[in-house]
N, C-alpha and C positions, 0 to 999 in steps of 0.2 A: 671876593668878586675878581680881584686882579689875578689871583692864582688860577681861577677857572678859566679866564680869557687866555692865559699863557698856555694852560693845558689844551684848550681848543685850537690855538694857533700852532701848537707843536703837532697835534693830530692831523690838522690840516696839511702841514708842511710834509709830514711823513708819508700821508696818503698821496699827496701830489708827486712826491719823489717815486713812490712806488708805481703809480701809474705811467710816469715818464719812462722808467726802465722796463716796465711790462709791455707797453704798446709803442711808444715813440721811438725808442732806440732800435729795436728790431726792425721797425718800419723804415728808419733812415738808412739803416745798413742795406736793406732789401732794395730801396729806391736807388741807392748808389750802385748796388749790383745791377739793377736794371739799366744803368746809364752805360754799361758796356755793350748793351743790346740795342739801344735807342740813341740815335744821334740828337734828337730833341732833348732828351733828358741830359745828355752829356753837355750840350751847349748851355742848358738851364744851370746846371751845377757850375760850369765854367764862369758864367755870368754872375752867379751867386757869390762866387769867391772873389770877385772884383769889385771896384768901386762903383760900377754901374748897377749893382744890386739895389733893390728897393723893398718896401714892405709888402707890396703885392706879390712879388716872387717869393719872399719869405713865407707868406701865408700858404701859397699854392704848394711849396715843397712840404710844409709842416702838415697841411690837411692830407696830402698825398701819402706822406709817411705814416700818418695816423690810420689811413684806410688800410694800407698794406699791413700794418701792425696788427689791425683787427682781423684780416683775412689769416694772417700767419698764426695769430693765436688760436683761430679755430682749428687749423692743422695740428697745433700743439695739443689742444684739448682732445682732438680725435685720437691722437696717438697715446697720450699718457692717461687720460682720464676715462676713455671710452673703450678703445679697442684692445691695448695690449697690457696696460699696467693699472687697471681699474682696482684690482685686489689690494694695491698699496694705498689706496685713497682713503679718506675719512668714511667710516661706517656708521650708519644710523641715519635718523631723519634730522635734518637741519632745523626745520621749523618747530619741531616738538622739543628739540635739545636746547635751543637758544632762548632759555628762559632765565632772566636774572641779569642785572646790570654788570656784575663782575664776570659772568661767563661770556656775555656779548663783547666786553673789552678784551678779554683773553683771546677770543676768536678773531678780532680785528688786528691784534698784535701779531698773531700768527700769519694772517693774510698779508700784513704789510712788511713784515720782517723775514718770511720765509717763502711764501707762495709767490710774491711778486718777483723774487729773484728766480724761482723756478720758471715763471713765465719768460723771463729775459733769456736764461740759458736755453730753454726749449724752443723759444722763438729764433734765436740766433742760430741754432742747428739747422733750421729750415732756409734762413735767408742768406747765409754764407755761401752755400753752394751756387747760388744765383751769379754772384760776382765771380767766383772762381771760374765757372764754366764759360761765362762771357769773356773773361780775361784769357782763358786758355784758347778759345776759338779765334779770338782777335789778334792773338800774338804768337800763335804756334809757328808761324813762318818768319818771324824776326827775332824770337827769343831763342837762345841756345838750349839744347837738350838738358844741360846740367841745371840751368835755372828752371826749366819746367819741372824737373824731378825735384828740386829743392822746394819750390812752391807746392807741388803736389804733396810731398811729405808733410810740409807745414799745414796744409789745408786738412789732410787727414788726422794729424794730431789735434788740431783745433776742433775738429768735428767730434772725435772721441771724447775730448775734454767737455764740450758742450753737452753730449749725451749723458756722460757720466754725472756731471754736476746737476743736470736737470733731473735725472732719475733719483739721485740721492736726495735732492731737495723736495722731490714729490713724495718720497717715502717718509722724510721727516714731516712734511706737511701733514700727510695722512696720520701718522702717529700722534702728532700733537693735537689735531682737531679731533681724533677719536677719543682721545683722553679727556680733552675739555667737553666735548659733547656727550660722552657716555658716563664715565664713572665718576666724574667730578661734580655731581648734581648738587649735593649739599654745601660743600666747601666753596664751589664756584658761584654760588647764589642761585642755583637752579632749583627745580622741583625735586624733592627728595624721591629716590627710586626705592622700590621695594613693594611689599603688599599693602602698605599703608599710603594713600594718595594725600594730596595736599589738604583735602577737606576732612580727612579721617585721622583723628589724633592717635598716635601710637601709644600703647600702655606703657606705664612707667617701668614695669618688670616683666617683660614678655616671656622670659624663660622660667618665672616661678609660678607655680599653680595657684590659682585663686583660692583664697582662704575665706572661710565662712566663720562667723562668730556665732556660737551656740550660747544662748541665753537660758541658764536654768532657773527654774523658778522653785 
């Protein structure tokens, strides 16, 4: 009983951490990037970092970050899973393939340990330009050209890294889920694939011809 409770607590912790990096962190980066465009948001962040901060302001920023994270995840989903890189995703029907406790557990492990990180890198790829463009437009007249070039090169490098990481993790997610949902039917606890369904027993020796016994009188 204690071991089961420990496993449930561990699963809850891993799942919660995955949701934080998939939705909350990209949303916070996007919200901070918007502060370069909005004086209200800039003042809210400035107040949040001082002793005058309170629980109400904290909740407002967290909820706003979650909302932005959800919108950004929609853009990531359209980019990687619908429009351009759908072929790298998992193939097959989820509902039909997710049969068996072991297969479902393996599916959740891939989601928590691979797909959530893909959501983070893909989301960061969309929200980082918000802050960069806001900073560039707000400081181009007071920052030297050398600093602008340096920040721009850094920005491009981070964007390339985010895109590459998101694409590679999406390919890994697709490969792992396709294996789990496809060929691993019997070993992962799912319904056996092949001509014999779950209700139809397979013959003991399918490759041997049936033998008849002749009774001589």
